[in-house]
N, CA, C, O and the ligand as a Tripos MOL2 file, in Angstrom:
@<TRIPOS>MOLECULE
protein
  269   267    68     0     0
PROTEIN
NO_CHARGES

@<TRIPOS>ATOM
      1 N           0.8180   -1.2690    0.0040 N.3       1 MET1
      2 CA         -0.0110   -0.0220   -0.0100 C.3       1 MET1
      3 C           0.9020    1.1550    0.0620 C.2       1 MET1
      4 O           1.8480    1.2390    0.8460 O.2       1 MET1
      5 N           0.5290    2.1200   -0.8700 N.am      2 LEU2
      6 CA          1.4080    3.4080   -0.9180 C.3       2 LEU2
      7 C           0.9080    4.3610    0.0100 C.2       2 LEU2
      8 O          -0.2730    4.7010    0.0870 O.2       2 LEU2
      9 N           1.9350    4.8230    0.7830 N.am      3 LYS3
     10 CA          1.5870    5.7510    1.8160 C.3       3 LYS3
     11 C           2.0040    7.2230    1.4000 C.2       3 LYS3
     12 O           3.0940    7.4630    0.8810 O.2       3 LYS3
     13 N           1.0930    8.1430    1.6560 N.am      4 PRO4
     14 CA          1.5200    9.6130    1.3060 C.3       4 PRO4
     15 C           2.6820   10.0650    2.0760 C.2       4 PRO4
     16 O           2.8600    9.7000    3.2380 O.2       4 PRO4
     17 N           3.4990   10.8750    1.4350 N.am      5 ALA5
     18 CA          4.7530   11.3030    2.1090 C.3       5 ALA5
     19 C           4.4500   12.4200    3.1610 C.2       5 ALA5
     20 O           5.2820   12.7410    4.0100 O.2       5 ALA5
     21 N           3.2350   12.9850    3.0630 N.am      6 TYR6
     22 CA          2.9140   14.0610    3.8820 C.3       6 TYR6
     23 C           1.6130   13.7490    4.6850 C.2       6 TYR6
     24 O           0.7390   13.0720    4.1430 O.2       6 TYR6
     25 N           1.4620   14.1810    5.8650 N.am      7 LEU7
     26 CA          0.2590   14.1420    6.6180 C.3       7 LEU7
     27 C          -0.3090   15.5230    6.7760 C.2       7 LEU7
     28 O           0.4240   16.5010    6.9200 O.2       7 LEU7
     29 N          -1.5640   15.5950    6.7500 N.am      8 GLU8
     30 CA         -2.2110   16.8970    6.9870 C.3       8 GLU8
     31 C          -2.7750   17.0610    8.3120 C.2       8 GLU8
     32 O          -3.2690   16.0990    8.9000 O.2       8 GLU8
     33 N          -2.7300   18.2570    8.8300 N.am      9 TYR9
     34 CA         -3.4440   18.6250   10.1130 C.3       9 TYR9
     35 C          -3.9280   20.0250   10.0400 C.2       9 TYR9
     36 O          -3.3610   20.9140    9.4040 O.2       9 TYR9
     37 N          -5.1050   20.1720   10.7910 N.am     10 ARG10
     38 CA         -5.7200   21.5090   10.7450 C.3      10 ARG10
     39 C          -5.3400   22.3380   11.9860 C.2      10 ARG10
     40 O          -5.3590   21.8930   13.1340 O.2      10 ARG10
     41 N          -5.0030   23.5500   11.6460 N.am     11 CYS11
     42 CA         -4.5690   24.4960   12.7410 C.3      11 CYS11
     43 C          -5.9250   24.7960   13.6180 C.2      11 CYS11
     44 O          -6.9400   25.2510   13.0900 O.2      11 CYS11
     45 N          -5.8390   24.5290   14.8410 N.am     12 PRO12
     46 CA         -7.0560   24.8880   15.6410 C.3      12 PRO12
     47 C          -7.3450   26.3610   15.7770 C.2      12 PRO12
     48 O          -8.4610   26.7850   16.0780 O.2      12 PRO12
     49 N          -6.3690   27.0710   15.5610 N.am     13 ARG13
     50 CA         -6.5300   28.5850   15.7680 C.3      13 ARG13
     51 C          -7.2350   29.1650   14.4820 C.2      13 ARG13
     52 O          -8.2270   29.8790   14.6240 O.2      13 ARG13
     53 N          -6.7650   28.8850   13.2850 N.am     14 CYS14
     54 CA         -7.1390   29.5380   12.0840 C.3      14 CYS14
     55 C          -7.7710   28.6470   11.0490 C.2      14 CYS14
     56 O          -8.3800   29.0840   10.0720 O.2      14 CYS14
     57 N          -7.5930   27.3780   11.3190 N.am     15 GLY15
     58 CA         -8.2670   26.3810   10.4340 C.3      15 GLY15
     59 C          -7.4710   26.0960    9.1830 C.2      15 GLY15
     60 O          -7.9320   25.3470    8.3220 O.2      15 GLY15
     61 N          -6.3240   26.6550    9.0610 N.am     16 PHE16
     62 CA         -5.4490   26.3480    7.8110 C.3      16 PHE16
     63 C          -5.0390   24.9640    7.8920 C.2      16 PHE16
     64 O          -4.7620   24.4430    8.9730 O.2      16 PHE16
     65 N          -4.9860   24.3000    6.6970 N.am     17 ILE17
     66 CA         -4.5520   22.8730    6.5870 C.3      17 ILE17
     67 C          -2.9830   22.8200    6.3880 C.2      17 ILE17
     68 O          -2.4770   23.1610    5.3190 O.2      17 ILE17
     69 N          -2.2780   22.4020    7.4050 N.am     18 ASN18
     70 CA         -0.8210   22.3060    7.2530 C.3      18 ASN18
     71 C          -0.4420   20.9060    6.8050 C.2      18 ASN18
     72 O          -1.2090   19.9540    6.9540 O.2      18 ASN18
     73 N           0.7430   20.8050    6.2600 N.am     19 ALA19
     74 CA          1.2650   19.4890    5.9190 C.3      19 ALA19
     75 C           2.5530   19.1590    6.6800 C.2      19 ALA19
     76 O           3.3890   20.0350    6.8990 O.2      19 ALA19
     77 N           2.7050   17.9270    7.0690 N.am     20 ILE20
     78 CA          3.9850   17.6100    7.7440 C.3      20 ILE20
     79 C           4.5340   16.2980    7.1450 C.2      20 ILE20
     80 O           3.8000   15.3620    6.8260 O.2      20 ILE20
     81 N           5.7600   16.2970    7.0270 N.am     21 ALA21
     82 CA          6.3720   15.1140    6.4240 C.3      21 ALA21
     83 C           6.0840   13.9460    7.2650 C.2      21 ALA21
     84 O           6.1880   14.0650    8.4860 O.2      21 ALA21
     85 N           5.7370   12.8440    6.7460 N.am     22 ARG22
     86 CA          5.4780   11.6880    7.4500 C.3      22 ARG22
     87 C           6.7300   11.2020    8.1970 C.2      22 ARG22
     88 O           6.6290   10.6470    9.2920 O.2      22 ARG22
     89 N           7.8860   11.4100    7.6080 N.am     23 ASP23
     90 CA          9.1670   10.9070    8.2600 C.3      23 ASP23
     91 C           9.4390   11.6610    9.6420 C.2      23 ASP23
     92 O          10.1430   11.1740   10.5260 O.2      23 ASP23
     93 N           8.8200   12.8720    9.7310 N.am     24 THR24
     94 CA          9.1700   13.6160   10.9630 C.3      24 THR24
     95 C           8.1930   13.2550   12.0990 C.2      24 THR24
     96 O           8.4310   13.6920   13.2250 O.2      24 THR24
     97 N           7.1510   12.5150   11.8870 N.am     25 VAL25
     98 CA          6.2710   12.1040   12.8320 C.3      25 VAL25
     99 C           6.3540   10.5600   13.2140 C.2      25 VAL25
    100 O           5.4060    9.9000   13.6400 O.2      25 VAL25
    101 N           7.5860   10.1190   13.0000 N.am     26 ILE26
    102 CA          7.7100    8.6520   13.1470 C.3      26 ILE26
    103 C           7.9000    8.3810   14.6480 C.2      26 ILE26
    104 O           7.9150    7.2120   15.0360 O.2      26 ILE26
    105 N           8.0400    9.3610   15.4810 N.am     27 ASP27
    106 CA          8.1250    9.1630   16.9120 C.3      27 ASP27
    107 C           6.7080    9.1610   17.4390 C.2      27 ASP27
    108 O           6.2320   10.1980   17.9000 O.2      27 ASP27
    109 N           5.9990    8.0080   17.3890 N.am     28 MET28
    110 CA          4.6690    7.9380   17.7570 C.3      28 MET28
    111 C           4.4160    8.3190   19.2660 C.2      28 MET28
    112 O           5.1610    7.9610   20.1790 O.2      28 MET28
    113 N           3.3900    9.0130   19.4120 N.am     29 TYR29
    114 CA          2.9250    9.3800   20.8330 C.3      29 TYR29
    115 C           3.9340   10.3100   21.4680 C.2      29 TYR29
    116 O           3.8660   10.5040   22.6820 O.2      29 TYR29
    117 N           4.8250   10.8750   20.7710 N.am     30 LYS30
    118 CA          5.6750   11.8760   21.3090 C.3      30 LYS30
    119 C           5.3880   13.2760   20.7510 C.2      30 LYS30
    120 O           5.3840   13.4740   19.5360 O.2      30 LYS30
    121 N           5.1600   14.2010   21.6050 N.am     31 GLU31
    122 CA          4.8510   15.5320   20.9410 C.3      31 GLU31
    123 C           5.8590   16.2120   20.4640 C.2      31 GLU31
    124 O           6.9850   16.1640   20.9590 O.2      31 GLU31
    125 N           5.5230   16.9490   19.3960 N.am     32 GLN32
    126 CA          6.6100   17.7240   18.7060 C.3      32 GLN32
    127 C           5.8520   19.1240   18.3530 C.2      32 GLN32
    128 O           4.6330   19.2520   18.2310 O.2      32 GLN32
    129 N           6.8250   20.1370   18.2180 N.am     33 LEU33
    130 CA          6.2980   21.4440   18.0500 C.3      33 LEU33
    131 C           6.4780   21.8140   16.5000 C.2      33 LEU33
    132 O           7.5020   21.6120   15.8470 O.2      33 LEU33
    133 N           5.2740   22.4010   16.0280 N.am     34 GLU34
    134 CA          5.4520   22.9210   14.6930 C.3      34 GLU34
    135 C           4.7840   24.3120   14.6610 C.2      34 GLU34
    136 O           3.9300   24.5520   15.5150 O.2      34 GLU34
    137 N           5.1040   25.2380   13.7490 N.am     35 ASP35
    138 CA          4.4550   26.4950   13.5170 C.3      35 ASP35
    139 C           3.4040   26.3060   12.5430 C.2      35 ASP35
    140 O           3.6540   25.6600   11.5260 O.2      35 ASP35
    141 N           2.1940   26.8220   12.7480 N.am     36 CYS36
    142 CA          1.1200   26.9460   11.6210 C.3      36 CYS36
    143 C           1.7440   27.8290   10.5900 C.2      36 CYS36
    144 O           2.2230   28.9270   10.8740 O.2      36 CYS36
    145 N           1.7280   27.3010    9.3350 N.am     37 GLN37
    146 CA          2.2510   28.1390    8.2270 C.3      37 GLN37
    147 C           1.4740   29.3400    7.8840 C.2      37 GLN37
    148 O           1.9350   30.2090    7.1440 O.2      37 GLN37
    149 N           0.2000   29.4090    8.4570 N.am     38 HIS38
    150 CA         -0.6110   30.4940    8.0990 C.3      38 HIS38
    151 C          -0.6320   31.6500    9.1400 C.2      38 HIS38
    152 O          -0.4850   32.8260    8.8070 O.2      38 HIS38
    153 N          -0.8290   31.2320   10.4450 N.am     39 CYS39
    154 CA         -0.9170   32.2660   11.5200 C.3      39 CYS39
    155 C           0.2230   32.2060   12.4000 C.2      39 CYS39
    156 O           0.2780   33.0270   13.3160 O.2      39 CYS39
    157 N           1.1770   31.3210   12.2530 N.am     40 GLN40
    158 CA          2.4170   31.2330   13.0120 C.3      40 GLN40
    159 C           2.1720   30.7480   14.4610 C.2      40 GLN40
    160 O           3.0610   30.8300   15.3080 O.2      40 GLN40
    161 N           0.9210   30.2290   14.7340 N.am     41 GLN41
    162 CA          0.6470   29.7940   16.1110 C.3      41 GLN41
    163 C           1.5420   28.5780   16.3190 C.2      41 GLN41
    164 O           1.6720   27.7170   15.4480 O.2      41 GLN41
    165 N           2.1150   28.5380   17.4210 N.am     42 LYS42
    166 CA          2.9200   27.2700   17.8870 C.3      42 LYS42
    167 C           1.8760   26.1820   18.1540 C.2      42 LYS42
    168 O           0.9260   26.3410   18.9200 O.2      42 LYS42
    169 N           2.1220   25.0790   17.4730 N.am     43 LEU43
    170 CA          1.3160   23.8910   17.6720 C.3      43 LEU43
    171 C           2.0460   22.7120   18.1780 C.2      43 LEU43
    172 O           3.2140   22.4910   17.8560 O.2      43 LEU43
    173 N           1.3240   21.9080   19.0170 N.am     44 GLU44
    174 CA          1.8410   20.7460   19.6650 C.3      44 GLU44
    175 C           1.1810   19.5230   18.9260 C.2      44 GLU44
    176 O          -0.0380   19.3500   18.9630 O.2      44 GLU44
    177 N           1.9730   18.7470   18.3040 N.am     45 ILE45
    178 CA          1.3570   17.6870   17.5170 C.3      45 ILE45
    179 C           1.7620   16.3560   18.1800 C.2      45 ILE45
    180 O           2.8840   16.1630   18.6500 O.2      45 ILE45
    181 N           0.7600   15.4500   18.1820 N.am     46 ILE46
    182 CA          1.0640   14.0510   18.7050 C.3      46 ILE46
    183 C           0.4590   13.1330   17.6300 C.2      46 ILE46
    184 O          -0.6860   13.2750   17.2000 O.2      46 ILE46
    185 N           1.3140   12.1870   17.2330 N.am     47 ALA47
    186 CA          0.8590   11.1330   16.3210 C.3      47 ALA47
    187 C           0.3630    9.9600   17.0120 C.2      47 ALA47
    188 O           0.9720    9.5140   17.9850 O.2      47 ALA47
    189 N          -0.7520    9.4040   16.5550 N.am     48 ALA48
    190 CA         -1.3300    8.2410   17.2230 C.3      48 ALA48
    191 C          -1.8250    7.3480   16.0380 C.2      48 ALA48
    192 O          -2.2200    7.8040   14.9650 O.2      48 ALA48
    193 N          -1.7570    6.0210   16.3590 N.am     49 ASN49
    194 CA         -2.1200    5.0540   15.3890 C.3      49 ASN49
    195 C          -3.6520    5.0670   15.2270 C.2      49 ASN49
    196 O          -4.3930    5.0370   16.2100 O.2      49 ASN49
    197 N          -4.1200    5.1140   13.9280 N.am     50 GLY50
    198 CA         -5.5520    5.0970   13.7180 C.3      50 GLY50
    199 C          -5.8390    3.7500   13.1170 C.2      50 GLY50
    200 O          -5.0090    2.8420   13.1720 O.2      50 GLY50
    201 N          -7.1230    3.6070   12.4910 N.am     51 ILE51
    202 CA         -7.4850    2.3510   11.9780 C.3      51 ILE51
    203 C          -6.9380    2.3000   10.5600 C.2      51 ILE51
    204 O          -6.7070    3.2940    9.8710 O.2      51 ILE51
    205 N          -6.7500    0.9910   10.1870 N.am     52 ASN52
    206 CA         -6.2960    0.7790    8.7040 C.3      52 ASN52
    207 C          -4.9220    1.3790    8.4350 C.2      52 ASN52
    208 O          -4.6800    1.9310    7.3620 O.2      52 ASN52
    209 N          -4.0370    1.2720    9.3960 N.am     53 ASP53
    210 CA         -2.7300    1.7890    9.2890 C.3      53 ASP53
    211 C          -2.6040    3.2410    9.0540 C.2      53 ASP53
    212 O          -1.5800    3.7010    8.5490 O.2      53 ASP53
    213 N          -3.5450    3.9410    9.3800 N.am     54 LYS54
    214 CA         -3.5120    5.4170    9.1080 C.3      54 LYS54
    215 C          -2.9520    5.9790   10.4960 C.2      54 LYS54
    216 O          -2.9730    5.3620   11.5610 O.2      54 LYS54
    217 N          -2.4660    7.2200   10.2920 N.am     55 ILE55
    218 CA         -1.8490    7.9240   11.4380 C.3      55 ILE55
    219 C          -2.8460    9.1170   11.7760 C.2      55 ILE55
    220 O          -3.1830    9.8690   10.8620 O.2      55 ILE55
    221 N          -3.2740    9.2890   12.9290 N.am     56 ASN56
    222 CA         -3.9810   10.3740   13.3130 C.3      56 ASN56
    223 C          -2.9930   11.3650   13.9080 C.2      56 ASN56
    224 O          -2.0230   11.0170   14.5810 O.2      56 ASN56
    225 N          -3.3100   12.6430   13.6090 N.am     57 LEU57
    226 CA         -2.5070   13.6910   14.2080 C.3      57 LEU57
    227 C          -3.4100   14.4660   15.1990 C.2      57 LEU57
    228 O          -4.4570   14.9660   14.7860 O.2      57 LEU57
    229 N          -3.0420   14.5790   16.4730 N.am     58 ILE58
    230 CA         -3.7330   15.3670   17.5040 C.3      58 ILE58
    231 C          -2.9050   16.6180   17.7350 C.2      58 ILE58
    232 O          -1.7290   16.6020   18.0980 O.2      58 ILE58
    233 N          -3.6700   17.7650   17.4770 N.am     59 VAL59
    234 CA         -3.0850   19.0280   17.5320 C.3      59 VAL59
    235 C          -3.6040   19.9150   18.6330 C.2      59 VAL59
    236 O          -4.8150   20.0690   18.7910 O.2      59 VAL59
    237 N          -2.7330   20.4840   19.3720 N.am     60 PHE60
    238 CA         -3.0340   21.4350   20.4140 C.3      60 PHE60
    239 C          -2.3680   22.7170   20.0770 C.2      60 PHE60
    240 O          -1.3370   22.7620   19.4050 O.2      60 PHE60
    241 N          -3.0250   23.8430   20.5920 N.am     61 GLU61
    242 CA         -2.2860   25.1680   20.6010 C.3      61 GLU61
    243 C          -1.4790   25.2920   21.7610 C.2      61 GLU61
    244 O          -1.8530   24.9090   22.8700 O.2      61 GLU61
    245 N          -0.3660   25.8240   21.5270 N.am     62 GLN62
    246 CA          0.5800   26.1800   22.6030 C.3      62 GLN62
    247 C           0.1660   27.5570   23.2830 C.2      62 GLN62
    248 O           0.3510   28.6190   22.6900 O.2      62 GLN62
    249 N          -0.3560   27.5020   24.4490 N.am     63 ASP63
    250 CA         -1.0640   28.6330   25.0910 C.3      63 ASP63
    251 C          -0.0100   29.8920   25.2920 C.2      63 ASP63
    252 O          -0.3660   31.0520   25.0870 O.2      63 ASP63
    253 N           1.2330   29.5630   25.6840 N.am     64 ASP64
    254 CA          2.0490   30.5880   26.0640 C.3      64 ASP64
    255 C           2.4470   31.5070   24.8950 C.2      64 ASP64
    256 O           3.0880   32.5320   25.1310 O.2      64 ASP64
    257 N           2.0950   31.1790   23.6630 N.am     65 TYR65
    258 CA          2.3580   32.0090   22.5670 C.3      65 TYR65
    259 C           1.3340   33.1030   22.3000 C.2      65 TYR65
    260 O           1.6170   34.1230   21.6720 O.2      65 TYR65
    261 N           0.3330   32.8850   22.7200 N.am     66 ALA66
    262 CA         -0.9300   33.7240   22.3530 C.3      66 ALA66
    263 C          -1.0930   34.8700   23.2640 C.2      66 ALA66
    264 O          -2.1230   35.0230   23.9200 O.2      66 ALA66
    265 N          -0.0720   35.6940   23.3140 N.am     67 LYS67
    266 CA         -0.0770   36.8810   24.1550 C.3      67 LYS67
    267 C          -0.0820   38.1460   23.3120 C.2      67 LYS67
    268 O          -0.0870   39.2500   23.8550 O.2      67 LYS67
    269 ZN         -3.0380   28.7910   11.9790 Zn       68 ZN68
@<TRIPOS>BOND
     1     1     2 1
     2     2     3 1
     3     3     4 2
     4     3     5 am
     5     5     6 1
     6     6     7 1
     7     7     8 2
     8     7     9 am
     9     9    10 1
    10    10    11 1
    11    11    12 2
    12    11    13 am
    13    13    14 1
    14    14    15 1
    15    15    16 2
    16    15    17 am
    17    17    18 1
    18    18    19 1
    19    19    20 2
    20    19    21 am
    21    21    22 1
    22    22    23 1
    23    23    24 2
    24    23    25 am
    25    25    26 1
    26    26    27 1
    27    27    28 2
    28    27    29 am
    29    29    30 1
    30    30    31 1
    31    31    32 2
    32    31    33 am
    33    33    34 1
    34    34    35 1
    35    35    36 2
    36    35    37 am
    37    37    38 1
    38    38    39 1
    39    39    40 2
    40    39    41 am
    41    41    42 1
    42    42    43 1
    43    43    44 2
    44    43    45 am
    45    45    46 1
    46    46    47 1
    47    47    48 2
    48    47    49 am
    49    49    50 1
    50    50    51 1
    51    51    52 2
    52    51    53 am
    53    53    54 1
    54    54    55 1
    55    55    56 2
    56    55    57 am
    57    57    58 1
    58    58    59 1
    59    59    60 2
    60    59    61 am
    61    61    62 1
    62    62    63 1
    63    63    64 2
    64    63    65 am
    65    65    66 1
    66    66    67 1
    67    67    68 2
    68    67    69 am
    69    69    70 1
    70    70    71 1
    71    71    72 2
    72    71    73 am
    73    73    74 1
    74    74    75 1
    75    75    76 2
    76    75    77 am
    77    77    78 1
    78    78    79 1
    79    79    80 2
    80    79    81 am
    81    81    82 1
    82    82    83 1
    83    83    84 2
    84    83    85 am
    85    85    86 1
    86    86    87 1
    87    87    88 2
    88    87    89 am
    89    89    90 1
    90    90    91 1
    91    91    92 2
    92    91    93 am
    93    93    94 1
    94    94    95 1
    95    95    96 2
    96    95    97 am
    97    97    98 1
    98    98    99 1
    99    99   100 2
   100    99   101 am
   101   101   102 1
   102   102   103 1
   103   103   104 2
   104   103   105 am
   105   105   106 1
   106   106   107 1
   107   107   108 2
   108   107   109 am
   109   109   110 1
   110   110   111 1
   111   111   112 2
   112   111   113 am
   113   113   114 1
   114   114   115 1
   115   115   116 2
   116   115   117 am
   117   117   118 1
   118   118   119 1
   119   119   120 2
   120   119   121 am
   121   121   122 1
   122   122   123 1
   123   123   124 2
   124   123   125 am
   125   125   126 1
   126   126   127 1
   127   127   128 2
   128   127   129 am
   129   129   130 1
   130   130   131 1
   131   131   132 2
   132   131   133 am
   133   133   134 1
   134   134   135 1
   135   135   136 2
   136   135   137 am
   137   137   138 1
   138   138   139 1
   139   139   140 2
   140   139   141 am
   141   141   142 1
   142   142   143 1
   143   143   144 2
   144   143   145 am
   145   145   146 1
   146   146   147 1
   147   147   148 2
   148   147   149 am
   149   149   150 1
   150   150   151 1
   151   151   152 2
   152   151   153 am
   153   153   154 1
   154   154   155 1
   155   155   156 2
   156   155   157 am
   157   157   158 1
   158   158   159 1
   159   159   160 2
   160   159   161 am
   161   161   162 1
   162   162   163 1
   163   163   164 2
   164   163   165 am
   165   165   166 1
   166   166   167 1
   167   167   168 2
   168   167   169 am
   169   169   170 1
   170   170   171 1
   171   171   172 2
   172   171   173 am
   173   173   174 1
   174   174   175 1
   175   175   176 2
   176   175   177 am
   177   177   178 1
   178   178   179 1
   179   179   180 2
   180   179   181 am
   181   181   182 1
   182   182   183 1
   183   183   184 2
   184   183   185 am
   185   185   186 1
   186   186   187 1
   187   187   188 2
   188   187   189 am
   189   189   190 1
   190   190   191 1
   191   191   192 2
   192   191   193 am
   193   193   194 1
   194   194   195 1
   195   195   196 2
   196   195   197 am
   197   197   198 1
   198   198   199 1
   199   199   200 2
   200   199   201 am
   201   201   202 1
   202   202   203 1
   203   203   204 2
   204   203   205 am
   205   205   206 1
   206   206   207 1
   207   207   208 2
   208   207   209 am
   209   209   210 1
   210   210   211 1
   211   211   212 2
   212   211   213 am
   213   213   214 1
   214   214   215 1
   215   215   216 2
   216   215   217 am
   217   217   218 1
   218   218   219 1
   219   219   220 2
   220   219   221 am
   221   221   222 1
   222   222   223 1
   223   223   224 2
   224   223   225 am
   225   225   226 1
   226   226   227 1
   227   227   228 2
   228   227   229 am
   229   229   230 1
   230   230   231 1
   231   231   232 2
   232   231   233 am
   233   233   234 1
   234   234   235 1
   235   235   236 2
   236   235   237 am
   237   237   238 1
   238   238   239 1
   239   239   240 2
   240   239   241 am
   241   241   242 1
   242   242   243 1
   243   243   244 2
   244   243   245 am
   245   245   246 1
   246   246   247 1
   247   247   248 2
   248   247   249 am
   249   249   250 1
   250   250   251 1
   251   251   252 2
   252   251   253 am
   253   253   254 1
   254   254   255 1
   255   255   256 2
   256   255   257 am
   257   257   258 1
   258   258   259 1
   259   259   260 2
   260   259   261 am
   261   261   262 1
   262   262   263 1
   263   263   264 2
   264   263   265 am
   265   265   266 1
   266   266   267 1
   267   267   268 2
@<TRIPOS>SUBSTRUCTURE
     1 MET1         2 RESIDUE 1 A MET
     2 LEU2         6 RESIDUE 1 A LEU
     3 LYS3        10 RESIDUE 1 A LYS
     4 PRO4        14 RESIDUE 1 A PRO
     5 ALA5        18 RESIDUE 1 A ALA
     6 TYR6        22 RESIDUE 1 A TYR
     7 LEU7        26 RESIDUE 1 A LEU
     8 GLU8        30 RESIDUE 1 A GLU
     9 TYR9        34 RESIDUE 1 A TYR
    10 ARG10       38 RESIDUE 1 A ARG
    11 CYS11       42 RESIDUE 1 A CYS
    12 PRO12       46 RESIDUE 1 A PRO
    13 ARG13       50 RESIDUE 1 A ARG
    14 CYS14       54 RESIDUE 1 A CYS
    15 GLY15       58 RESIDUE 1 A GLY
    16 PHE16       62 RESIDUE 1 A PHE
    17 ILE17       66 RESIDUE 1 A ILE
    18 ASN18       70 RESIDUE 1 A ASN
    19 ALA19       74 RESIDUE 1 A ALA
    20 ILE20       78 RESIDUE 1 A ILE
    21 ALA21       82 RESIDUE 1 A ALA
    22 ARG22       86 RESIDUE 1 A ARG
    23 ASP23       90 RESIDUE 1 A ASP
    24 THR24       94 RESIDUE 1 A THR
    25 VAL25       98 RESIDUE 1 A VAL
    26 ILE26      102 RESIDUE 1 A ILE
    27 ASP27      106 RESIDUE 1 A ASP
    28 MET28      110 RESIDUE 1 A MET
    29 TYR29      114 RESIDUE 1 A TYR
    30 LYS30      118 RESIDUE 1 A LYS
    31 GLU31      122 RESIDUE 1 A GLU
    32 GLN32      126 RESIDUE 1 A GLN
    33 LEU33      130 RESIDUE 1 A LEU
    34 GLU34      134 RESIDUE 1 A GLU
    35 ASP35      138 RESIDUE 1 A ASP
    36 CYS36      142 RESIDUE 1 A CYS
    37 GLN37      146 RESIDUE 1 A GLN
    38 HIS38      150 RESIDUE 1 A HIS
    39 CYS39      154 RESIDUE 1 A CYS
    40 GLN40      158 RESIDUE 1 A GLN
    41 GLN41      162 RESIDUE 1 A GLN
    42 LYS42      166 RESIDUE 1 A LYS
    43 LEU43      170 RESIDUE 1 A LEU
    44 GLU44      174 RESIDUE 1 A GLU
    45 ILE45      178 RESIDUE 1 A ILE
    46 ILE46      182 RESIDUE 1 A ILE
    47 ALA47      186 RESIDUE 1 A ALA
    48 ALA48      190 RESIDUE 1 A ALA
    49 ASN49      194 RESIDUE 1 A ASN
    50 GLY50      198 RESIDUE 1 A GLY
    51 ILE51      202 RESIDUE 1 A ILE
    52 ASN52      206 RESIDUE 1 A ASN
    53 ASP53      210 RESIDUE 1 A ASP
    54 LYS54      214 RESIDUE 1 A LYS
    55 ILE55      218 RESIDUE 1 A ILE
    56 ASN56      222 RESIDUE 1 A ASN
    57 LEU57      226 RESIDUE 1 A LEU
    58 ILE58      230 RESIDUE 1 A ILE
    59 VAL59      234 RESIDUE 1 A VAL
    60 PHE60      238 RESIDUE 1 A PHE
    61 GLU61      242 RESIDUE 1 A GLU
    62 GLN62      246 RESIDUE 1 A GLN
    63 ASP63      250 RESIDUE 1 A ASP
    64 ASP64      254 RESIDUE 1 A ASP
    65 TYR65      258 RESIDUE 1 A TYR
    66 ALA66      262 RESIDUE 1 A ALA
    67 LYS67      266 RESIDUE 1 A LYS
    68 ZN68       269 GROUP 0 **** ****
């Protein structure tokens, strides 16, 4: 089965769809920080196994940035 090279996740702040390289989320269940490419919000992303070999991305806003 061919897997996409990028995973998409929605910024919870502005709704922009960002893409992250699959290779960079190989550390499952370990949070990592990315910036939203649209609003520059700092986002915490956690990869989790989904059904059918899919990867679910759970995205949180980093509160300390929104000042
Ligand atoms: Zn955003």
